C-alpha positions as CSV (number, residue, x, y, z in Angstrom):
1,M,1.6,-32.0,-2.3
2,E,1.0,-30.6,-6.1
3,I,0.0,-32.6,-8.8
4,K,1.6,-31.6,-12.5
5,L,0.5,-33.5,-15.8
6,K,3.6,-33.2,-18.2
7,T,5.1,-34.6,-21.0
8,V,7.9,-36.5,-20.9
9,E,10.2,-36.6,-24.4
10,E,11.1,-40.1,-25.6
11,S,14.6,-41.7,-24.3
12,Q,16.9,-44.1,-24.9
13,V,16.9,-46.7,-21.0
14,A,18.7,-49.3,-20.2
15,S,16.9,-51.9,-17.8
16,I,16.8,-54.7,-15.5
17,S,14.6,-56.7,-15.0
18,H,14.2,-58.1,-11.1
19,T,12.4,-60.4,-8.9
20,G,12.6,-60.1,-5.1
21,P,12.4,-57.8,-2.3
22,V,12.5,-53.7,-2.9
23,E,15.9,-53.1,-0.4
24,E,17.9,-55.1,-3.6
25,M,17.2,-52.2,-5.9
26,G,20.2,-50.0,-4.5
27,G,22.6,-52.7,-5.9
28,I,20.6,-53.4,-9.4
29,I,21.4,-49.1,-9.6
30,E,25.0,-49.5,-9.1
31,E,25.0,-52.0,-11.1
32,L,23.2,-50.9,-14.1
33,A,25.4,-47.4,-13.8
34,G,28.7,-49.6,-13.6
35,W,28.0,-50.9,-17.0
36,I,26.5,-47.8,-18.8
37,T,30.4,-46.2,-17.4
38,Q,31.5,-49.0,-19.0
39,K,30.4,-49.1,-22.0
40,E,31.4,-45.2,-22.2
41,L,27.6,-44.1,-22.8
42,R,25.8,-41.0,-21.2
43,V,24.1,-40.7,-18.2
44,T,20.7,-38.0,-19.2
45,Q,18.2,-39.0,-16.3
46,P,18.3,-40.5,-12.9
47,P,17.5,-44.0,-12.2
48,F,13.7,-44.6,-12.0
49,A,12.0,-48.1,-11.3
50,V,8.5,-49.2,-12.7
51,Y,6.9,-51.5,-10.9
52,Y,4.4,-54.6,-11.5
53,T,3.4,-55.8,-8.4
54,R,2.7,-54.0,-5.6
55,P,3.3,-54.7,-1.6
56,V,0.0,-55.4,-1.2
57,E,-0.3,-58.5,-3.7
58,V,3.0,-60.0,-3.2
59,P,5.1,-61.1,-0.8
60,P,8.5,-58.7,-0.4
61,D,10.5,-62.1,-2.7
62,K,7.8,-61.7,-5.2
63,M,7.9,-58.0,-6.5
64,Q,8.7,-57.8,-9.5
65,Y,10.3,-54.8,-11.1
66,E,12.2,-53.3,-14.0
67,I,14.8,-50.4,-13.1
68,G,16.2,-48.4,-15.9
69,I,18.5,-45.1,-16.3
70,P,18.3,-43.0,-19.6
71,F,20.9,-42.7,-21.6
72,Q,22.9,-41.2,-24.8
73,G,24.6,-43.5,-26.8
74,D,24.7,-46.5,-28.9
75,T,25.0,-49.9,-27.6
76,N,23.8,-53.1,-27.6
77,G,22.3,-55.1,-24.7
78,D,23.1,-58.6,-23.0
79,K,21.7,-61.1,-21.2
80,R,21.9,-59.0,-18.3
81,V,21.2,-55.7,-19.8
82,R,18.2,-54.7,-22.1
83,I,17.9,-51.6,-24.1
84,K,14.7,-50.3,-24.6
85,I,12.1,-47.2,-25.1
86,M,10.7,-44.9,-23.2
87,P,8.3,-43.0,-25.8
88,K,6.9,-39.2,-25.5
89,H,3.4,-39.6,-23.8
90,K,1.7,-37.6,-20.8
91,I,2.2,-37.7,-16.9
92,L,1.1,-37.5,-13.6
93,S,4.0,-36.3,-10.7
94,A,4.1,-35.8,-7.9
95,I,7.5,-34.9,-5.5
96,H,8.2,-37.1,-2.3
97,K,10.6,-35.5,-0.1
98,G,11.1,-38.4,2.8
99,P,11.8,-41.8,3.5
100,Y,11.0,-44.1,1.0
101,E,9.0,-46.2,3.8
102,E,6.3,-42.9,3.4
103,I,5.8,-43.1,-0.2
104,G,2.6,-44.6,0.4
105,S,0.3,-41.4,0.7
106,V,1.7,-40.1,-2.7
107,Y,0.8,-43.0,-4.3
108,A,-2.8,-42.5,-2.9
109,E,-3.4,-38.7,-3.5
110,V,-2.7,-39.5,-6.9
111,M,-4.8,-42.2,-7.5
112,Q,-7.2,-40.4,-6.1
113,Y,-6.5,-37.0,-8.5
114,I,-6.5,-39.6,-11.7
115,T,-9.9,-41.0,-10.4
116,E,-11.5,-37.6,-10.1
117,G,-10.4,-35.9,-12.8
118,N,-11.0,-38.8,-15.2
119,Y,-7.8,-39.7,-16.2
120,E,-7.5,-43.2,-17.8
121,M,-4.1,-45.1,-16.8
122,I,-1.8,-46.5,-19.6
123,G,0.4,-48.4,-18.3
124,A,3.0,-49.0,-15.1
125,P,3.3,-46.3,-12.3
126,R,7.6,-45.6,-12.3
127,E,9.9,-43.6,-9.3
128,V,12.2,-42.0,-10.5
129,Y,15.2,-41.3,-7.8
130,I,16.1,-37.9,-7.7
131,T,18.3,-38.0,-5.3
132,I,19.5,-41.8,-3.9
133,S,20.0,-43.2,-0.3
134,G,22.8,-42.7,1.1
135,E,24.1,-39.5,-0.6
136,V,21.9,-37.5,1.9
137,P,19.8,-38.2,4.8
138,D,16.3,-39.7,4.6
139,N,14.4,-37.3,5.4
140,E,15.9,-35.3,2.7
141,L,15.3,-38.0,0.2
142,L,13.4,-37.1,-3.5
143,T,11.7,-39.3,-5.5
144,E,9.2,-38.3,-8.2
145,V,5.8,-40.7,-8.7
146,I,5.4,-40.9,-12.1
147,F,2.0,-42.2,-13.3
148,P,1.3,-42.9,-17.3
149,V,-1.4,-41.1,-18.3
150,I,-3.8,-40.2,-20.8
151,S,-5.5,-37.1,-20.1
152,P,-9.1,-36.1,-20.6
153,E,-9.2,-33.8,-23.2
154,N,-7.7,-36.9,-25.3
155,F,-10.9,-38.4,-25.2
156,E,-12.4,-34.8,-25.7
157,D,-10.1,-34.4,-29.0
158,S,-9.1,-38.1,-30.1
159,G,-9.0,-37.2,-33.9
160,N,-7.1,-34.0,-33.9
161,D,-3.8,-35.4,-34.6
162,S,-5.2,-38.2,-37.1
163,N,-4.5,-38.5,-40.8
164,L,-8.7,-39.4,-41.8
165,T,-8.3,-41.6,-44.6
166,G,-11.7,-41.4,-46.5
167,Q,-13.3,-44.8,-48.7
168,S,-13.5,-44.8,-51.9
169,E,-17.7,-44.8,-53.6
170,K,-16.9,-48.0,-54.9
171,L,-16.6,-49.8,-51.5
172,I,-19.1,-47.9,-49.2
173,K,-21.7,-49.3,-52.5
174,Q,-19.8,-52.9,-51.2
175,E,-20.2,-51.9,-47.8
176,K,-23.3,-54.3,-45.3
177,T,-24.7,-53.3,-41.9
178,Y,-24.8,-56.2,-39.3
179,E,-27.1,-55.1,-36.0
180,I,-25.3,-55.5,-32.6
181,S,-27.8,-55.1,-29.1
182,P,-25.9,-54.5,-25.9
183,V,-25.9,-57.7,-23.8
184,G,-25.4,-55.3,-20.5
185,Y,-23.7,-52.2,-19.4
186,V,-20.9,-50.8,-17.4
187,R,-21.6,-49.5,-13.9
188,K,-18.8,-47.5,-12.0
189,N,-18.3,-46.3,-8.5
190,G,-15.7,-44.7,-8.2
191,T,-12.9,-47.3,-8.2
192,E,-15.3,-50.2,-8.4
193,A,-16.4,-51.4,-11.9
194,S,-19.6,-54.2,-12.1
195,L,-21.4,-55.2,-15.6
196,E,-25.1,-55.0,-15.3
197,I,-26.4,-57.5,-17.1
198,I,-29.5,-57.4,-19.1
199,D,-32.3,-59.8,-17.6
200,K,-32.9,-61.9,-20.8
201,Y,-28.9,-62.5,-20.3
202,I,-28.9,-63.5,-17.1
203,P,-29.3,-67.2,-18.2
204,G,-26.1,-66.4,-20.5
205,L,-24.0,-66.1,-17.1
206,K,-23.9,-70.4,-15.7
207,E,-21.0,-71.5,-15.1
208,L,-18.7,-67.9,-15.3
209,K,-18.4,-67.6,-11.7
210,N,-16.0,-70.5,-11.7
211,F,-13.7,-68.9,-14.3
212,S,-10.8,-66.0,-12.3
213,H,-11.0,-63.9,-15.4
214,V,-13.8,-62.8,-18.0
215,I,-13.0,-60.7,-22.0
216,I,-15.5,-57.9,-21.8
217,L,-16.4,-56.2,-25.3
218,W,-17.6,-53.1,-25.5
219,W,-18.8,-50.5,-27.0
220,A,-16.6,-47.0,-27.2
221,N,-19.9,-45.1,-27.7
222,R,-18.8,-41.8,-26.4
223,L,-16.0,-42.0,-28.8
224,E,-18.6,-42.8,-31.7
225,N,-18.7,-40.6,-35.0
226,S,-18.3,-40.3,-38.7
227,E,-14.9,-38.4,-38.5
228,N,-13.4,-40.6,-36.2
229,R,-14.7,-43.8,-37.6
230,N,-12.4,-42.7,-40.6
231,V,-9.8,-42.5,-38.4
232,L,-7.0,-44.9,-39.9
233,Q,-3.3,-43.1,-38.8
234,V,-3.0,-41.5,-35.1
235,Y,-0.4,-40.3,-32.9
236,P,-1.0,-42.4,-29.9
237,P,-1.2,-41.1,-26.5
238,Y,0.8,-43.2,-25.7
239,S,3.6,-42.5,-28.0
240,L,3.3,-39.3,-28.7
241,D,5.7,-38.6,-31.7
242,R,5.2,-41.9,-33.7
243,L,2.5,-42.3,-36.3
244,T,0.7,-45.6,-36.1
245,G,-1.8,-47.2,-38.3
246,I,-5.3,-47.6,-36.2
247,F,-5.1,-51.7,-36.0
248,A,-2.0,-51.6,-34.5
249,T,-3.2,-49.7,-31.1
250,R,-6.1,-50.4,-28.4
251,A,-7.1,-46.8,-29.4
252,E,-10.9,-46.8,-29.0
253,Y,-11.8,-44.5,-32.2
254,R,-11.7,-47.3,-35.2
255,P,-14.0,-48.2,-37.5
256,N,-16.0,-49.9,-35.6
257,P,-15.8,-49.1,-32.1
258,I,-14.8,-51.8,-30.4
259,S,-13.0,-53.1,-27.5
260,I,-11.7,-55.6,-25.6
261,T,-10.7,-55.3,-22.0
262,T,-9.7,-59.0,-19.7
263,C,-11.0,-58.0,-16.2
264,K,-10.2,-60.2,-13.0
265,I,-13.9,-61.5,-11.8
266,E,-14.5,-60.4,-8.1
267,D,-17.8,-61.5,-8.1
268,I,-21.2,-62.6,-9.0
269,D,-25.0,-62.2,-8.6
270,E,-26.6,-64.7,-10.6
271,K,-30.0,-63.8,-9.8
272,D,-29.8,-60.4,-10.1
273,G,-27.2,-60.4,-13.2
274,I,-24.4,-58.1,-11.7
275,V,-21.1,-58.8,-12.3
276,R,-18.4,-57.0,-10.7
277,V,-14.6,-56.9,-11.5
278,S,-11.6,-55.3,-11.8
279,N,-9.4,-53.1,-14.0
280,L,-12.1,-52.1,-16.6
281,D,-11.5,-49.7,-18.5
282,A,-14.7,-48.5,-19.6
283,C,-16.9,-45.5,-18.1
284,D,-19.9,-45.8,-16.6
285,G,-23.0,-46.2,-19.4
286,T,-20.9,-47.8,-21.4
287,P,-22.7,-51.5,-24.1
288,I,-21.6,-54.4,-23.4
289,I,-21.7,-56.1,-26.2
290,D,-20.0,-59.5,-25.2
291,L,-18.4,-61.6,-22.5
292,K,-16.1,-64.2,-23.4
293,A,-14.7,-66.8,-20.5
294,Y,-10.8,-66.5,-20.0
295,F,-8.9,-69.8,-21.5
296,P,-5.3,-69.2,-20.6
297,S,-4.6,-72.4,-23.1
298,F,-6.4,-69.7,-25.9
299,D,-5.7,-66.3,-24.9
300,R,-2.1,-66.4,-23.2
301,V,0.5,-65.9,-25.4
302,E,3.8,-67.5,-24.6
303,K,6.8,-65.7,-26.2
304,P,4.9,-62.5,-27.3
305,E,6.7,-59.6,-29.2
306,I,5.6,-55.7,-28.5
307,P,7.7,-52.7,-30.1
308,R,10.7,-51.7,-27.7
309,W,8.7,-48.0,-27.3
310,L,6.1,-49.5,-25.5
311,S,8.3,-51.9,-23.4
312,F,8.1,-49.6,-20.4
313,L,4.9,-48.7,-20.7
314,W,3.4,-52.4,-21.5
315,P,5.3,-54.6,-21.1
316,E,5.7,-58.2,-22.9
317,W,3.8,-59.9,-20.0
318,A,1.8,-58.0,-17.7
319,Y,3.4,-59.1,-13.8
320,G,0.5,-60.0,-11.5
321,Q,-2.8,-60.8,-14.2
């Protein structure tokens, strides 16, 4: 199986969100295609599905996914169909030939490729249905498996496409410095992540085990330099042709390279100061500068809004979190 790194261009997409068995997907694709035809729009690419949950995590009737069909033309959405923007971004892509039921091995190989190649995922995976069940025999079905990613060279050359804005001498004279000391360090072993807390801060873990999630503030030390600290506008890797102010991104190159990730707590060893977590996007050896317990009443926003061009890579609500 060949895995390719590609860049996809920005496209306009009609989409329907759905909760239910994946077997209902065919009917949704037909409904969406009919809606586009009725609006006299032109389909430009095959239909795809973005998965926000995995079969191993939820029962079939709780699967949450979104069907999209790229198109050209001017139209508005309605209560059932939404119009979104898929931004220009990089992907890792692999083609699966055969029944849908055998596609799991492709996901496993791409995930291994991501881990070994030091890529970072920037959104939910999706499947593009090059051929549709019923049109060809199951053993001839072609499905493209796509993972939106940031490639390693993005980390090394993060400021190349940025606008650097220098500070005036007057502002520099007014700056103050503040001391930040790490409370621990990230330890990575393949896909497993843990937080190794410095001995004197271990008492601070008391009662954290009774929370399901923790907010981790970490120092992006691999990107810390004077050039990156002065980046104020970037073309973010999840939307390669859209100039964005640094405060409107989650980029790690910023005036103070502080990053934040909300992670699920898997286990805590209070004696040795080890916190095992999942979904941490920091590298091995990254300094941790603070931990904060996740409070749904404070930290969850009921009706968030994000730009349309982020709605597929990062939906308004991260299902399954």
